[in-house]
C-alpha positions as CSV (number, residue, x, y, z in Angstrom):
1,M,-5.5,-15.3,-7.5
2,I,-6.8,-17.7,-4.9
3,G,-5.7,-15.3,-2.1
4,S,-7.5,-12.4,-3.9
5,F,-10.6,-14.6,-4.1
6,V,-10.5,-15.6,-0.5
7,A,-10.0,-12.0,0.7
8,S,-12.7,-10.7,-1.6
9,I,-15.3,-13.2,-0.3
10,I,-14.3,-12.6,3.4
11,G,-14.1,-8.9,3.0
12,T,-17.5,-8.6,1.3
13,L,-19.1,-10.8,3.9
14,V,-17.6,-8.7,6.7
15,V,-19.0,-5.6,5.0
16,A,-22.4,-7.2,4.6
17,L,-22.6,-8.4,8.2
18,F,-21.1,-5.5,10.0
19,A,-21.6,-2.4,7.7
20,P,-23.7,-0.5,10.2
21,V,-21.1,-1.0,12.9
22,M,-18.3,0.0,10.6
23,V,-20.2,3.2,9.6
24,A,-20.7,4.1,13.2
25,F,-17.0,3.6,13.9
26,A,-16.0,5.6,10.8
27,L,-18.2,8.5,12.0
28,N,-15.9,8.9,15.1
29,F,-13.0,9.9,12.9
30,G,-12.4,13.7,12.9
31,P,-9.3,15.7,11.8
32,G,-7.3,14.6,14.9
33,E,-8.1,11.0,14.3
34,Y,-7.2,11.2,10.7
35,F,-3.9,12.8,11.5
36,A,-3.1,10.1,14.0
37,L,-4.0,7.4,11.4
38,T,-1.6,9.0,8.9
39,V,1.2,9.2,11.5
40,F,0.6,5.5,12.4
41,S,0.8,4.6,8.7
42,F,4.1,6.5,8.3
43,V,5.8,4.9,11.2
44,A,4.4,1.4,10.6
45,V,5.5,1.3,7.0
46,A,8.9,2.9,7.7
47,A,9.6,0.5,10.6
48,V,7.9,-2.7,9.4
49,V,8.3,-2.7,5.6
50,S,11.9,-1.5,5.7
51,G,14.8,-3.6,6.8
52,S,16.5,-0.5,8.2
53,V,14.5,2.1,10.2
54,V,16.9,4.9,9.2
55,R,16.5,4.1,5.5
56,G,12.8,3.7,5.9
57,I,12.5,7.2,7.4
58,A,14.7,8.6,4.7
59,S,12.5,7.1,2.0
60,L,9.4,8.5,3.8
61,L,10.9,12.0,3.9
62,I,11.6,11.8,0.2
63,G,7.9,10.9,-0.4
64,L,6.7,13.7,1.8
65,A,8.9,16.2,-0.1
66,I,7.4,15.0,-3.4
67,G,3.9,15.2,-2.0
68,F,4.2,18.8,-0.9
69,V,5.0,20.0,-4.4
70,G,2.4,22.3,-5.9
71,I,-0.2,24.8,-4.6
72,D,-1.1,24.7,-1.0
73,G,-4.8,23.8,-0.9
74,Q,-5.6,26.1,2.1
75,S,-3.4,29.2,1.6
76,G,-3.1,29.0,-2.2
77,A,0.7,29.5,-2.0
78,A,2.9,27.8,-4.5
79,R,5.5,25.4,-3.0
80,F,8.6,23.8,-4.6
81,D,7.3,24.8,-8.1
82,F,10.8,26.1,-9.3
83,G,9.0,28.8,-11.3
84,S,7.3,26.2,-13.6
85,S,3.5,26.4,-14.0
86,S,3.5,22.7,-14.8
87,M,4.6,22.0,-11.2
88,L,1.6,23.9,-9.6
89,D,-0.6,20.9,-9.8
90,G,2.0,18.8,-8.0
91,I,3.6,15.6,-9.2
92,D,0.9,13.1,-10.2
93,I,0.8,9.9,-8.2
94,V,0.9,8.0,-11.6
95,I,4.2,9.6,-12.4
96,V,5.7,8.8,-9.0
97,T,4.4,5.2,-9.1
98,V,5.6,4.5,-12.6
99,G,8.9,6.3,-12.1
100,L,9.8,4.5,-8.9
101,L,8.4,1.1,-9.5
102,A,8.7,0.6,-13.2
103,L,11.2,2.9,-15.0
104,G,13.4,3.0,-11.9
105,E,13.7,-0.8,-12.0
106,V,14.5,-0.7,-15.7
107,L,17.3,1.8,-15.1
108,Y,18.6,-0.3,-12.2
109,I,18.6,-3.5,-14.2
110,A,20.4,-1.7,-17.1
111,A,23.0,-0.3,-14.7
112,R,23.8,-3.7,-13.3
113,G,24.4,-5.1,-16.8
114,K,25.4,-8.8,-16.8
115,S,25.0,-9.0,-13.0
116,A,21.2,-8.5,-13.3
117,P,19.0,-11.5,-12.7
118,N,18.3,-13.7,-15.7
119,F,14.6,-14.3,-15.7
120,A,14.9,-16.8,-18.6
121,A,16.8,-19.1,-16.3
122,I,13.9,-19.4,-13.8
123,R,12.7,-22.9,-13.4
124,T,9.2,-23.4,-14.7
125,G,6.8,-24.2,-11.9
126,R,3.4,-25.9,-11.7
127,P,0.3,-23.9,-12.8
128,W,-1.4,-24.9,-9.6
129,L,-0.7,-24.8,-5.9
130,G,0.7,-27.9,-4.2
131,R,0.2,-28.9,-0.6
132,K,3.3,-27.2,0.5
133,D,2.3,-24.0,-1.3
134,L,-1.1,-24.1,0.4
135,R,0.4,-24.6,3.8
136,R,2.6,-21.6,3.2
137,S,-0.2,-19.5,1.8
138,W,-3.3,-19.9,3.9
139,K,-1.9,-18.0,6.9
140,P,-0.7,-15.0,4.8
141,W,-4.2,-15.0,3.1
142,L,-5.9,-14.6,6.5
143,R,-3.4,-12.1,7.9
144,G,-3.6,-10.0,4.7
145,T,-7.4,-10.2,4.8
146,A,-7.5,-9.1,8.4
147,L,-5.3,-6.1,7.6
148,G,-7.3,-5.1,4.6
149,S,-10.6,-5.4,6.4
150,A,-9.3,-3.3,9.2
151,F,-8.1,-0.4,7.1
152,G,-10.6,-0.6,4.2
153,P,-13.6,1.1,6.0
154,I,-11.5,4.0,7.3
155,P,-11.8,7.0,5.0
156,G,-8.4,8.1,3.6
157,S,-6.6,4.9,4.5
158,G,-6.6,3.4,0.9
159,A,-5.3,0.0,-0.2
160,E,-1.6,1.0,-0.1
161,I,-1.3,0.9,3.7
162,P,-2.5,-2.6,4.4
163,T,-0.8,-3.9,1.2
164,F,2.7,-2.6,2.3
165,L,2.0,-3.6,5.9
166,S,1.2,-7.1,4.9
167,L,4.4,-7.3,2.8
168,G,6.5,-6.1,5.7
169,L,4.7,-8.4,8.2
170,E,5.4,-11.5,6.1
171,R,9.0,-10.5,5.6
172,K,9.5,-10.0,9.3
173,L,7.8,-13.4,10.1
174,A,10.1,-15.1,7.6
175,E,13.1,-13.5,9.2
176,R,11.9,-14.7,12.6
177,R,11.4,-18.3,11.3
178,E,14.9,-18.2,9.9
179,R,16.4,-17.2,13.2
180,R,14.2,-19.8,15.1
181,T,14.4,-22.8,12.8
182,G,17.2,-22.0,10.4
183,E,14.8,-22.2,7.4
184,K,16.3,-19.7,5.0
185,S,13.9,-16.8,4.0
186,E,13.0,-16.7,0.3
187,F,12.2,-13.0,0.2
188,G,14.0,-11.6,-2.8
189,Q,14.0,-15.0,-4.6
190,G,10.3,-15.5,-4.9
191,A,8.7,-16.1,-1.5
192,I,5.0,-17.1,-2.0
193,E,4.1,-15.3,1.2
194,G,5.2,-12.0,-0.3
195,V,2.5,-12.4,-2.9
196,A,-0.2,-14.2,-1.0
197,G,-0.4,-11.6,1.9
198,P,-0.4,-8.3,0.0
199,E,-2.8,-9.6,-2.7
200,S,-5.2,-10.6,0.0
201,A,-4.8,-7.3,1.8
202,N,-5.6,-5.1,-1.2
203,N,-8.6,-7.1,-2.3
204,S,-10.2,-7.2,1.2
205,S,-9.6,-3.4,1.6
206,A,-11.3,-2.8,-1.8
207,A,-14.4,-4.4,-0.3
208,G,-14.1,-2.3,2.8
209,T,-14.1,0.9,0.7
210,M,-17.8,0.2,0.2
211,V,-18.4,1.2,3.8
212,P,-17.4,4.9,3.6
213,L,-19.0,5.1,0.1
214,L,-22.4,3.6,1.0
215,G,-22.5,4.7,4.6
216,L,-21.0,8.1,4.5
217,G,-21.2,9.1,0.8
218,L,-17.4,9.5,0.9
219,P,-15.4,7.9,-2.0
220,T,-11.9,6.9,-0.9
221,S,-10.6,5.7,-4.3
222,A,-11.0,6.5,-8.0
223,T,-13.3,3.6,-8.6
224,A,-15.5,4.6,-5.6
225,A,-15.6,8.2,-7.0
226,I,-16.9,6.9,-10.3
227,M,-19.5,4.8,-8.5
228,L,-20.6,7.8,-6.4
229,A,-21.1,9.8,-9.7
230,A,-23.2,6.9,-11.1
231,F,-25.4,6.9,-7.9
232,Q,-26.0,10.6,-8.1
233,Q,-26.9,10.4,-11.8
234,Y,-29.8,8.1,-10.7
235,G,-30.9,10.4,-7.9
236,L,-29.3,8.3,-5.1
237,Q,-27.3,9.9,-2.4
238,P,-25.2,7.5,-0.4
239,G,-25.2,8.0,3.3
240,P,-26.5,6.5,6.6
241,V,-30.1,6.4,5.3
242,L,-29.2,4.6,2.1
243,F,-29.3,1.2,3.9
244,E,-33.0,2.0,4.9
245,R,-34.3,3.8,1.8
246,N,-32.5,1.7,-0.9
247,A,-31.7,-1.5,0.8
248,D,-32.3,-3.5,-2.4
249,L,-29.5,-1.5,-4.2
250,V,-27.1,-2.0,-1.3
251,W,-27.6,-5.7,-1.0
252,T,-27.6,-6.2,-4.8
253,L,-24.3,-4.3,-5.0
254,L,-22.7,-6.5,-2.3
255,A,-24.0,-9.6,-4.0
256,S,-22.4,-8.4,-7.3
257,L,-19.1,-8.2,-5.4
258,L,-19.4,-11.9,-4.5
259,I,-20.3,-12.8,-8.0
260,G,-17.4,-10.7,-9.4
261,S,-15.0,-12.5,-7.0
262,V,-16.0,-15.9,-8.4
263,L,-15.6,-14.6,-12.0
264,L,-12.2,-13.1,-11.1
265,L,-11.0,-16.6,-10.1
266,V,-12.6,-18.4,-13.0
267,I,-11.3,-16.0,-15.7
268,N,-7.8,-15.3,-14.4
269,L,-6.7,-18.6,-12.8
270,P,-6.3,-20.5,-16.1
271,F,-4.2,-17.6,-17.5
272,A,-1.7,-17.6,-14.6
273,P,0.8,-19.8,-16.6
274,L,0.5,-17.5,-19.6
275,W,1.4,-14.4,-17.5
276,A,4.3,-16.2,-15.9
277,K,5.7,-17.0,-19.4
278,L,6.2,-13.2,-20.0
279,L,9.3,-13.5,-17.9
280,K,10.8,-15.8,-20.5
281,L,10.9,-12.9,-22.9
282,P,14.5,-11.7,-23.7
283,K,15.5,-8.9,-21.3
284,P,15.9,-6.2,-24.0
285,Y,12.4,-6.9,-25.3
286,L,10.9,-7.1,-21.8
287,Y,12.4,-3.9,-20.5
288,A,11.9,-2.1,-23.7
289,G,8.2,-2.9,-23.5
290,I,8.0,-1.8,-19.9
291,T,9.7,1.5,-20.8
292,L,7.3,2.1,-23.7
293,F,4.1,1.5,-21.8
294,S,5.5,3.5,-18.8
295,V,6.1,6.5,-21.0
296,L,2.8,6.2,-22.8
297,A,0.9,5.9,-19.5
298,V,2.4,9.1,-18.2
299,Y,2.1,11.0,-21.5
300,A,-1.6,10.1,-21.6
301,I,-2.3,12.0,-18.4
302,N,-2.5,15.3,-20.3
303,T,-0.1,14.9,-23.2
304,S,2.6,17.0,-21.5
305,V,6.3,16.7,-22.3
306,T,7.0,18.2,-18.9
307,H,5.4,15.2,-17.3
308,L,7.9,13.0,-19.2
309,V,10.7,15.1,-17.7
310,M,9.2,14.6,-14.3
311,L,9.0,10.8,-15.0
312,L,12.7,10.7,-15.9
313,A,13.7,12.7,-12.8
314,V,11.6,10.3,-10.5
315,A,13.1,7.3,-12.3
316,L,16.6,8.5,-11.6
317,L,15.6,9.0,-8.0
318,G,14.3,5.5,-8.0
319,L,17.6,4.3,-9.4
320,A,19.6,6.1,-6.7
321,M,17.3,4.7,-4.0
322,R,17.8,1.1,-5.2
323,T,21.5,1.6,-5.6
324,F,21.9,2.7,-2.0
325,G,19.3,0.2,-0.6
326,V,16.6,2.7,0.2
327,P,13.1,1.1,0.0
328,V,10.6,2.7,-2.3
329,A,7.4,1.7,-0.4
330,P,7.7,4.4,2.4
331,A,8.2,7.0,-0.3
332,L,5.0,6.0,-2.1
333,I,3.1,6.1,1.3
334,G,4.6,9.6,1.9
335,V,3.4,10.8,-1.5
336,V,-0.1,9.5,-1.0
337,L,-0.7,10.3,2.7
338,G,1.6,13.4,3.1
339,P,-0.9,15.9,1.8
340,I,-3.7,14.2,3.7
341,A,-1.7,14.4,7.0
342,E,-0.9,18.1,6.4
343,T,-4.6,18.9,5.6
344,E,-6.0,17.1,8.6
345,F,-3.3,18.5,11.0
346,R,-4.2,22.1,9.9
347,R,-8.0,21.4,10.0
348,A,-7.6,20.0,13.6
349,L,-5.7,23.1,14.8
350,A,-8.2,25.4,13.0
351,A,-11.1,23.7,14.7
352,S,-9.4,24.0,18.2
353,S,-8.2,27.5,17.7
354,G,-4.6,26.3,17.7
355,D,-4.9,24.0,20.8
356,P,-2.7,20.9,20.0
357,A,-4.6,18.9,22.7
358,I,-7.2,18.1,20.0
359,L,-4.6,15.7,18.4
360,V,-4.8,13.5,21.5
361,G,-8.4,14.3,22.4
362,S,-10.0,10.9,21.8
363,G,-9.4,7.3,22.6
364,I,-8.9,6.5,18.9
365,S,-6.1,9.0,18.7
366,I,-4.4,7.8,21.9
367,G,-4.7,4.2,20.7
368,L,-3.2,5.0,17.4
369,Y,-0.3,6.8,19.0
370,A,0.2,3.9,21.3
371,L,0.5,1.7,18.2
372,V,3.0,4.2,16.7
373,L,5.1,3.8,19.8
374,V,4.9,0.0,19.5
375,A,5.8,0.0,15.8
376,A,8.8,2.3,16.5
377,L,10.0,0.1,19.4
378,I,9.7,-3.3,17.5
379,P,12.9,-2.8,15.4
380,V,14.8,-1.5,18.5
381,I,13.8,-4.5,20.6
382,S,14.6,-6.9,17.8
383,L,18.1,-5.3,17.4
384,V,18.8,-5.6,21.1
385,R,17.6,-9.2,21.2
386,R,19.9,-10.1,18.2
387,R,22.9,-8.5,19.8
388,S,22.2,-10.2,23.1
389,A,21.9,-13.6,21.3
390,A,25.1,-12.9,19.4
391,R,27.0,-12.0,22.7
392,R,25.6,-15.2,24.4
393,A,26.7,-17.3,21.4
394,E,30.2,-15.7,21.5
395,R,30.6,-16.4,25.2
396,T,29.5,-20.0,24.7
397,T,32.0,-20.4,21.9
398,E,34.8,-19.0,24.1
399,R,34.0,-21.4,26.8
400,V,34.0,-24.4,24.4
């Protein structure tokens, strides 16, 4: 909660101080730049978030395959619909998210039986942060805020990319600390960095979505789309001139974000111990409740039984991925960004009459592809360094 508060305040202040600069930067993004951004997101999440690059890429390909189900937006052709009209609209992101993250986890816990973790045995902690917690949290807060603030203003980036990147970054830093100092990584057993960083990233990116909404009139999330509709109902059209014609509205909206951040902290912080006590519920009741609300959430989309069948299929896929150690984060990124990458790739080629040079026709695209190369090389370099260190240690042992 404190990380979300810090990120919201910093993210809102960054938007308030640098919104015109961010709008000017966002205007430089064309189809080629958007495609480069999606490629960077694919590679970064697959390489950084996943412990294994191969498994990360496999998960990403699974997500891309799910994202391509349905009618092609440009040609109108049906793809991977298996002859079912219910598949023409694609697989809703709610179904994928609930199936992989919620119901897939329930099936995995049920499959493990008595070997599943016993949440009731978790030692009760303090309802506030101690000095050690603060020392471990403030750097992830700032790193997550930086990632969210960087991706938030870019149309189409969403909160998923900086959130998963923050999680992967904190895990990698913990592994590096473990190799350097011998301090055992707590990821998988409740590392506070794994919560502090991503929570900061998603909140700061939420503030950044105000930039394309107010500066370009482009909603990049469901909440932003609702806000755009409200603006239009009152005869306001967000865009570059909004800051000049309706400056009072813009600054009032940004001020409300600051006030909302404070209220978020005041309301939710006292309830943190209560939410934590939910883990003390007996596992049958806890997972039965998760299953019930998962099914209700999916059924409420359009009261379709077919969607429940899709949910079960995705949940079984999530069970298989967990069983074989395949991470689910790259799959979610593939589902969200796959259609965007395809659309922008085809738009770019259409604008250039089929000339692929447009994909690397700007400094932004080249810079993003350079980052892609760096993200792809980081795991390789780390593997080479670990093997070299192991060989040196083996030679030292032989000499002794």
